[in-house]
C-alpha positions as CSV (number, residue, x, y, z in Angstrom):
1,M,0.0,0.0,0.0
2,P,1.5,3.4,-1.0
3,H,2.4,5.7,1.8
4,T,0.4,8.9,1.8
5,P,2.3,11.9,3.1
6,P,0.6,13.8,6.0
7,A,-1.4,16.7,4.8
8,S,0.4,20.0,5.4
9,P,-1.4,22.2,7.9
10,A,-3.7,24.6,6.1
11,S,-3.7,28.2,6.9
12,P,-6.6,29.1,9.0
13,A,-9.7,30.0,7.1
14,P,-10.7,33.7,7.5
15,R,-13.3,34.1,10.2
16,R,-16.7,35.1,9.0
17,S,-16.7,38.1,11.4
18,D,-13.6,39.4,9.5
19,A,-15.4,39.2,6.2
20,T,-18.5,40.9,7.7
21,R,-16.4,43.7,9.2
22,T,-14.7,44.2,5.8
23,A,-18.0,44.3,4.0
24,I,-19.4,46.9,6.5
25,L,-16.3,49.1,6.3
26,D,-16.2,49.0,2.5
27,A,-19.9,49.9,2.3
28,A,-19.5,52.6,4.9
29,R,-16.6,54.3,3.0
30,E,-18.6,54.3,-0.2
31,R,-21.7,55.8,1.5
32,F,-19.8,58.4,3.5
33,A,-18.0,59.4,0.4
34,A,-21.1,59.6,-1.8
35,E,-23.6,61.1,0.8
36,G,-21.6,62.6,3.6
37,Y,-21.8,61.8,7.3
38,E,-25.3,63.2,7.9
39,R,-27.1,61.5,5.0
40,A,-25.4,58.1,5.2
41,T,-27.5,55.8,7.3
42,I,-26.7,52.6,9.2
43,R,-29.7,51.0,7.4
44,A,-28.3,51.9,3.9
45,I,-24.8,50.8,4.8
46,A,-26.1,47.5,6.1
47,K,-28.1,47.0,2.9
48,D,-25.0,47.7,0.8
49,A,-23.1,45.2,2.8
50,S,-25.9,42.6,2.5
51,I,-26.3,42.3,6.3
52,D,-28.8,43.1,9.0
53,P,-28.4,46.6,10.5
54,S,-28.1,45.1,13.9
55,M,-24.7,43.6,12.8
56,V,-23.4,47.1,12.1
57,M,-24.4,48.1,15.6
58,R,-22.9,45.0,17.1
59,Y,-19.5,45.6,15.6
60,Y,-19.3,49.4,15.8
61,G,-21.9,50.6,18.3
62,N,-23.3,53.6,16.4
63,K,-22.7,55.7,13.3
64,E,-20.0,57.7,15.0
65,G,-18.1,54.5,15.9
66,L,-18.5,53.2,12.4
67,F,-17.3,56.4,10.9
68,A,-14.2,56.4,13.1
69,A,-13.4,52.8,12.0
70,A,-14.1,53.5,8.3
71,V,-11.7,56.5,8.2
72,A,-8.9,55.1,10.2
73,I,-6.0,56.3,8.0
74,D,-2.3,55.8,8.2
75,L,-0.8,58.4,5.9
76,K,2.5,56.4,5.9
77,L,4.5,59.6,5.8
78,P,8.1,59.2,4.8
79,D,11.0,59.6,7.3
80,L,12.3,62.9,6.1
81,T,15.5,62.6,8.0
82,A,16.6,60.3,5.2
83,V,15.7,62.9,2.5
84,P,18.2,65.6,1.5
85,P,17.0,68.9,2.9
86,S,16.4,70.3,-0.5
87,G,14.2,67.4,-1.5
88,V,11.7,67.5,1.3
89,G,9.0,69.4,-0.5
90,R,9.2,67.1,-3.5
91,A,9.1,64.0,-1.3
92,L,6.0,65.1,0.5
93,V,4.0,66.3,-2.5
94,S,4.8,63.0,-4.3
95,H,3.8,61.0,-1.3
96,F,0.5,62.8,-0.9
97,L,-0.3,62.4,-4.6
98,D,0.3,58.7,-4.2
99,M,-2.0,58.6,-1.2
100,W,-4.8,60.7,-2.8
101,E,-4.8,58.7,-6.0
102,D,-4.6,55.3,-4.4
103,N,-6.9,55.8,-1.3
104,E,-10.5,56.6,-1.7
105,V,-10.9,56.7,2.1
106,L,-8.9,60.0,2.1
107,T,-11.3,61.6,-0.4
108,A,-14.3,60.3,1.6
109,L,-12.8,61.8,4.8
110,L,-12.1,65.1,3.1
111,R,-15.7,65.3,1.8
112,V,-17.1,64.5,5.3
113,G,-14.6,66.7,7.0
114,T,-15.8,69.8,5.2
115,T,-19.4,69.3,6.2
116,N,-19.5,67.5,9.5
117,Q,-17.9,68.0,12.9
118,A,-17.0,64.3,13.4
119,G,-15.2,64.4,10.0
120,A,-13.4,67.7,10.9
121,E,-12.3,66.2,14.2
122,R,-10.9,63.1,12.5
123,M,-8.9,65.3,10.1
124,Q,-7.6,67.3,13.0
125,E,-6.5,64.1,14.7
126,I,-4.7,62.9,11.7
127,F,-3.0,66.3,11.3
128,R,-1.9,66.3,15.0
129,E,-0.8,62.7,15.2
130,Q,0.8,62.3,11.8
131,L,1.8,65.6,10.1
132,L,3.1,67.4,13.1
133,P,5.8,64.8,13.9
134,V,7.0,65.0,10.3
135,A,7.3,68.8,10.4
136,Q,9.2,68.4,13.7
137,Q,11.9,66.4,11.9
138,I,13.0,69.3,9.7
139,C,11.5,72.6,10.8
140,P,14.3,75.0,11.8
141,D,12.3,76.5,14.7
142,P,10.5,74.1,17.0
143,E,8.1,76.8,18.1
144,Q,6.9,77.2,14.5
145,V,6.2,73.5,13.9
146,P,2.4,73.8,14.3
147,T,2.2,76.8,12.0
148,R,4.4,75.4,9.3
149,A,2.6,72.0,9.4
150,A,-0.7,73.8,9.1
151,L,0.6,75.8,6.1
152,C,1.6,72.4,4.4
153,A,-1.9,71.0,5.3
154,M,-3.5,74.0,3.7
155,Q,-1.7,73.4,0.4
156,L,-2.1,69.7,0.3
157,L,-5.7,69.7,1.3
158,G,-6.4,72.5,-1.1
159,L,-4.9,70.3,-3.8
160,A,-7.0,67.3,-2.8
161,L,-10.2,69.4,-2.6
162,T,-9.8,71.0,-6.0
163,R,-8.5,67.9,-7.8
164,Y,-10.3,65.0,-6.2
165,V,-13.5,66.4,-4.7
166,L,-14.6,69.4,-6.6
167,R,-12.8,68.2,-9.7
168,I,-12.1,71.7,-11.1
169,P,-11.0,71.1,-14.7
170,P,-7.7,72.9,-14.7
171,A,-6.7,71.1,-11.5
172,T,-7.7,67.7,-12.9
173,A,-5.9,68.4,-16.2
174,L,-2.5,68.9,-14.5
175,V,-0.3,65.9,-14.9
176,R,1.7,64.7,-11.9
177,P,5.1,66.2,-12.8
178,E,3.4,69.6,-13.2
179,I,1.8,69.3,-9.8
180,V,5.0,68.4,-8.1
181,A,6.9,71.2,-9.9
182,W,4.4,73.8,-8.8
183,L,3.7,72.6,-5.3
184,A,7.0,71.2,-4.1
185,P,8.8,74.5,-3.8
186,T,6.0,75.9,-1.7
187,I,5.9,73.0,0.7
188,Q,9.7,73.2,0.9
189,R,9.6,76.8,1.8
190,Y,6.9,76.3,4.4
191,L,9.0,73.6,6.2
192,T,12.6,74.8,5.8
193,A,12.8,78.6,4.9
194,P,13.6,81.2,7.6
195,S,10.5,82.8,9.2
196,P,9.3,85.8,7.2
């Protein structure tokens, strides 16, 4: 009788709850992006995810909890200490273009953040926890870090708003090298130039 080798251990099957959570978050991101925080409902999100609304409440408690989970964003900002000082603006603009073009969650968050307090608070939290530490790496005056980071945020969020949310034709017509060429020197100046 031929010897049958023992079966290799199979990787554990994904839990059903993981698939349910993923479906809920995907549906929530689409609803929040399309309708904003106020108009998106738990019932509609549950319908989009093909589940009962009670499951949304079970996993996330309420709409605010669902929103917070749906827009949990890591900007994955680069370590600018490894970038030559003259290339900081270019590195940040290029990184943000990658993020905006590959991550619809950011666009959804921007839409909600302009119309809803919970969205605005989430954007402020991302700014505080992720952009401020990057500015601290290279800003010549520690006391100016918050102001300089806010100036960068104004430029980068303005880019996102005009290009990805409002879709203003001249902004959407710009190709990536043009955006970097126009915006990088401004971001560079905000972060590294002497105070005016």
